[in-house]
N, C-alpha and C positions, 0 to 999 in steps of 0.2 A: 842792238840798241832799238828803240822805238821814237819814231816821230810822228806827230801828231799835226795832222794840219786841219785847216780852214779854209777853203778855197774863195779867194777873193770875187770872184764874179757871183756866187751864191749867196743868199741871206745869212748874216751871219748867227749862226746854233748859238742858243740862249745854254753855255756851261757844259758842250759837250764837243768834239770834235767831227768833221765831217768823214775823218781817214783816221785810219793808221799804219805807218808802215813798217814791217820788221823785215831787217836784212835777210838775206838768205840762208841758210845754215843754222839758223834760232832753232833752237827747240820750242815748241807752242804744246800746250795743253788744252786741252777741248772741255771746257766741264758741263756738265748736266745739270740742270736745274737746282741750284739750292732752294731747299723750301721752310718753312718757319715749326720744322718739328724738334722738339727737345730729343733729349739721347734716348728717352723711352717713347719716342714714336708718337708724343702728344704734341697736338697745334698749339705755339706759343702765342698770346695775345689773340686769343676769340675774340673776333669781330674789328679787332682795332687795326688796319693795315698799316699804321706806324710802326705799334710795338712788332707787329712779321715782319715787319721790315728790315728793324733791328736785326731780329734773329734770322732772318736770309743773311745779312750781310756778315753775323758774326759765322755759321757755317759756311759761307763763302771762304772766308779765311782759313777755317779749317781743311776746306777742299784745297786751298792754292798752295795752303803749308803743307799739305801731306805729298801735292808733287814737285814741290821744292819751290815755289814760287810765293806770290804776296800782291795785294791788292793795287801795289803802286805797278804791278808789271802787267794787268790788265790791259787788253788792245780795245775790247770790245764784248757791248752785254747788250742783253735783251731783261728788258725789267717789262715784268707781267701783273698788272694790277686788277682784281675783279671791282671793276667800277666801271660807270660809265659818266663820271664826275670831274672834269676837269682840275678842282682844287685837292682831291684825294688821289690823283695823280700826280699832281705837285706835290702836297704834302710826304709821299714816297719817295719821290725825288729829290726831296729836302736830304732825305737820309743818307740815299747815296753820295750825293753830294757830300754831305758832313762825314761821311766813312773814308774819305781816299780816295775812293775808284776814280773818281772827275777829276783827280790832281794834275791828270796830264794834259789836256780831259781827254778822256778816252771816247772813243764813237761807242752809242748806244743808240738803242731803240724802246721807246715807253711806249708801252700798249695795254690801253684798257680791255679785257675780254669778260667773256660771258662767268666763264669757271675753269677752275683749276685741279688738278688732281686728286685733292686729298679732300673729305669735307672740313668746312669752314677755312679754307686755305684761301688767302686772300693776295698773297704776293708770292713772285719766283721770279730767280735772276739767274740767265744762264749769260755762260762765260769764256770769253777766250783769251788767255793769257800766255806771255812770252816766260820760259820756265830759264832764268838764266843759269851762265854754266859754273857762275860761284856767283856766293851772296853777294849785293854793291854792284852790281850789273846798272850800266847806268840806263836811267830812260831820260830821253831829250826831250824838254821842253818845247810846248810848242813856242815859236819864234814869231816875231813880226812879220819877215817875208811871208811868213804860211799864211798870212789872213787876207 
């Protein structure tokens, strides 16, 4: 089970949780950064952070599926965007939010950075996810008592 927590005495986060708690004995997956490369190793969406974010989410789905998890079981992410413009970071976050990753909402950090590992790469997302023992393992939604 995943419990999403928003701390009442802290400023309410805009579409993410302050913390995610996973019960002991749960299998976790720590994923390497998902990048905007296609199956041939080419950058998808050169110069377009939104298109790259979409590809990163698609690749993250594949990584999660390979370990028996999915976007709904992600408990934490770090989202890296090559930009110093808040509007660019927000546009990438909109893709993350629309993907279902923030359905929890999960705990996340959104960062503007100077560069990433591949030439032309503008977006990367690392993730930690619960690997349910059986498909359909419940995700506990954020409750009013946690606000």
